[in-house]
N, C-alpha and C positions, 0 to 999 in steps of 0.2 A: 504494500500500500504506500507507505511513506519512506520506504527503505532507501530512496535516493537522496533524501534530505539529511544533511549533516548538522547535528545539534551539539553544542558545547554546554556542559553543565559545570558551573563553578561553585563549589562549596567545600569547606574544610570538615564537614560532618560526614563521616562514613555512612551513618544512618540516612541522612537526607539524600546523599548521592545514590545509595541503593534504592531508596524509595522512589526517587525521581526517575532513575534509569528503568526500574521495573514498570512504572507508569508509562513511560515513553515506549518501552517494548510492547506493552499491552495495546498501545495505540497504533502499533505497526512500524515504529521507528527502530531501525537496527544500527544505524551509523551514528553512534553516540560517543563523544569524547568527554573526558573529565579532567578538571584541574582543581587543585586545592587552594590556589591563591591567584592573585592578579598577574604575577610574573609568568606562571605556567600558562594561564589563559592567553596572555598576549603572544607567547611563543606559538601556541597552538593556532591562534588566529592568523599569525603571519605565515605559518607553514601549511595551512589547510583552508580551503574555501568553506566557510561556515555559513549555514543558512539561518541559524537562530542561536542566540546566547540566552541561557537560563542561569541567572546568577543570584546567589544569596547576597544579603546586604553586608554581612560581617564575615571576614576571613583574615588570616594573618598577613602582615606586610602592608596591605592597603585594603580599602573596603570596596564594595561593589560600585559605589558612586564614583570613586576615583577610577576604577576600571572603565566604567561607562564613559566618563569624560575623556580618558585616553583614547578609547576606541573612536568616539565621535570627533576628536580632534586630529585623527590620523586619516588622511584621504584614502589610504589603501585598506583600512579596516572598517570604515564607517558604514558599509553597506548592510551588515548583519543586524537584523532586528534584535532588540534587547528586552528581555522580560525579567523583572525582579521576582524572586521567590522569597517569601517571608513567612514567619510564624506570627507576626504581630501587625497591627495596623497603626500607622503613624502618618497622618495627613500631611505634615510638613515634609517628611521624607518622600511621600508620594508626589507632591507638587515639585519638589526639587528634582526627582528622577525624571519626571515628564519634561521639565524645563531643559534638561540635558539630553533628552532624546530617547528615553525609555518608551517603549510602546505599550507596556502594561506593568502592573504591579499585582501579582497574584498571591493572595493569602492562602498558604497551603492548608489543606484539610485531609481527611482520610479518603476523600473521594477525588478521583482523577477527572471527573466529568467536566468541571470548570476549566481545569488546565487544558484538557483536550480541545474544548471549544475555543479557548484563547489562542492556542497554538494554530488551530485550523484557520482562524480569522487572520492571524498574522502572516502565515505562510501562503494563504490562498487569496489574499486581498488583491484586487486589481487596482488600476488607476481610478481614482475617484475625483470628481470635481466637488468642491465644497464652497458654498457661499456663506460668508460670515456677515451677518447684519448686526452692526454695532455702531452706535454713534460716537463712542469714545475711541480716539486714536490709540490710546494706551491699551485699552481692553482688546481692541482689534489686533494689535501687535502681539499681545500675550496669547490670544487664541491662535494666531498664525504660528507662533513659536511652538506652542504645545502640539499643534497638529503636525508640524514638520518633524 
């Protein structure tokens, strides 16, 4: 089904990695790479064409937000969509992640249904035209930045 897509999972938790890889396998993804920190993730991104990055917020050396910033600031890496995986909800972190280019922030649960839907949307989305109707220049700019 999705075996041609290459997904990178970044987490320093063996349990979270196994759980995520198991869920991805159940969804039909077989080409999964793993990294335990930002340095490993960047090496894998530079050496492999990655279709999607699933990253935890916290891991050793740097955090997920710094990894995202590095990816989005590197022209050769910025193509891969980035989804944060987290066990908690923090609206400030969510807004910050979207500002820097994350396409989603998924709160992990025991069910893989939500994750599957989010991944399918990200990997299968086509070109969309979006009209932003907003009278405030600042709010319009914020909306455009978040959508990009």
